[in-house]
ChimeraX commands (.cxc) that place a marker at each C-alpha (Angstrom):
marker #1 position -53.49,-98.08,-9.56 radius 0.5
marker #1 position -57.19,-97.41,-9.27 radius 0.5
marker #1 position -60.32,-99.48,-9.71 radius 0.5
marker #1 position -64.09,-99.32,-9.45 radius 0.5
marker #1 position -64.00,-100.25,-5.76 radius 0.5
marker #1 position -60.82,-98.33,-4.94 radius 0.5
marker #1 position -58.94,-101.63,-4.86 radius 0.5
marker #1 position -56.42,-102.71,-7.48 radius 0.5
marker #1 position -53.37,-104.89,-7.94 radius 0.5
marker #1 position -50.54,-105.23,-10.45 radius 0.5
marker #1 position -47.52,-107.44,-10.95 radius 0.5
marker #1 position -44.42,-105.33,-10.35 radius 0.5
marker #1 position -41.92,-108.08,-11.09 radius 0.5
marker #1 position -41.68,-111.86,-10.89 radius 0.5
marker #1 position -41.20,-111.54,-7.14 radius 0.5
marker #1 position -43.49,-108.64,-6.15 radius 0.5
marker #1 position -47.15,-107.67,-6.39 radius 0.5
marker #1 position -48.37,-104.13,-5.79 radius 0.5
marker #1 position -51.80,-103.58,-4.29 radius 0.5
marker #1 position -53.67,-100.40,-3.49 radius 0.5
marker #1 position -56.68,-100.38,-1.17 radius 0.5
marker #1 position -58.51,-97.06,-0.75 radius 0.5
marker #1 position -55.37,-95.07,-1.53 radius 0.5
marker #1 position -52.94,-97.06,0.62 radius 0.5
marker #1 position -50.27,-98.83,-1.43 radius 0.5
marker #1 position -48.54,-102.05,-0.41 radius 0.5
marker #1 position -45.87,-104.17,-2.06 radius 0.5
marker #1 position -46.04,-107.89,-1.26 radius 0.5
marker #1 position -43.75,-110.72,-2.23 radius 0.5
marker #1 position -45.50,-113.35,-4.35 radius 0.5
marker #1 position -45.76,-115.92,-1.52 radius 0.5
marker #1 position -47.41,-113.36,0.78 radius 0.5
marker #1 position -49.75,-112.31,-2.03 radius 0.5
marker #1 position -50.80,-115.95,-2.53 radius 0.5
marker #1 position -51.41,-116.32,1.22 radius 0.5
marker #1 position -53.53,-113.15,1.21 radius 0.5
marker #1 position -55.61,-114.42,-1.72 radius 0.5
marker #1 position -56.15,-117.75,0.04 radius 0.5
marker #1 position -57.25,-116.01,3.24 radius 0.5
marker #1 position -59.62,-113.67,1.36 radius 0.5
marker #1 position -61.16,-116.58,-0.56 radius 0.5
marker #1 position -61.77,-118.46,2.69 radius 0.5
marker #1 position -63.37,-115.39,4.28 radius 0.5
marker #1 position -65.61,-114.93,1.23 radius 0.5
marker #1 position -66.68,-118.59,1.40 radius 0.5
marker #1 position -67.60,-118.15,5.09 radius 0.5
marker #1 position -69.34,-114.77,4.77 radius 0.5
marker #1 position -72.73,-116.01,3.49 radius 0.5
marker #1 position -72.99,-118.32,6.52 radius 0.5
marker #1 position -72.42,-115.63,9.17 radius 0.5
marker #1 position -75.29,-114.15,11.15 radius 0.5
marker #1 position -74.94,-110.70,12.70 radius 0.5
marker link #1:1,2 radius 0.2
marker link #1:2,3 radius 0.2
marker link #1:3,4 radius 0.2
marker link #1:4,5 radius 0.2
marker link #1:5,6 radius 0.2
marker link #1:6,7 radius 0.2
marker link #1:7,8 radius 0.2
marker link #1:8,9 radius 0.2
marker link #1:9,10 radius 0.2
marker link #1:10,11 radius 0.2
marker link #1:11,12 radius 0.2
marker link #1:12,13 radius 0.2
marker link #1:13,14 radius 0.2
marker link #1:14,15 radius 0.2
marker link #1:15,16 radius 0.2
marker link #1:16,17 radius 0.2
marker link #1:17,18 radius 0.2
marker link #1:18,19 radius 0.2
marker link #1:19,20 radius 0.2
marker link #1:20,21 radius 0.2
marker link #1:21,22 radius 0.2
marker link #1:22,23 radius 0.2
marker link #1:23,24 radius 0.2
marker link #1:24,25 radius 0.2
marker link #1:25,26 radius 0.2
marker link #1:26,27 radius 0.2
marker link #1:27,28 radius 0.2
marker link #1:28,29 radius 0.2
marker link #1:29,30 radius 0.2
marker link #1:30,31 radius 0.2
marker link #1:31,32 radius 0.2
marker link #1:32,33 radius 0.2
marker link #1:33,34 radius 0.2
marker link #1:34,35 radius 0.2
marker link #1:35,36 radius 0.2
marker link #1:36,37 radius 0.2
marker link #1:37,38 radius 0.2
marker link #1:38,39 radius 0.2
marker link #1:39,40 radius 0.2
marker link #1:40,41 radius 0.2
marker link #1:41,42 radius 0.2
marker link #1:42,43 radius 0.2
marker link #1:43,44 radius 0.2
marker link #1:44,45 radius 0.2
marker link #1:45,46 radius 0.2
marker link #1:46,47 radius 0.2
marker link #1:47,48 radius 0.2
marker link #1:48,49 radius 0.2
marker link #1:49,50 radius 0.2
marker link #1:50,51 radius 0.2
marker link #1:51,52 radius 0.2
view
């Protein structure tokens, strides 16, 4: 698994998703993968409004 930003994901089965982020591989169950996507989407929605 490799992508333009060193982040990729693939369905491994009906129950598991594989993700690789900068060379570190993880296997998540589908429910955890959905929760991660939801959390990332929320963070991306908030990011433009943050001041540092």
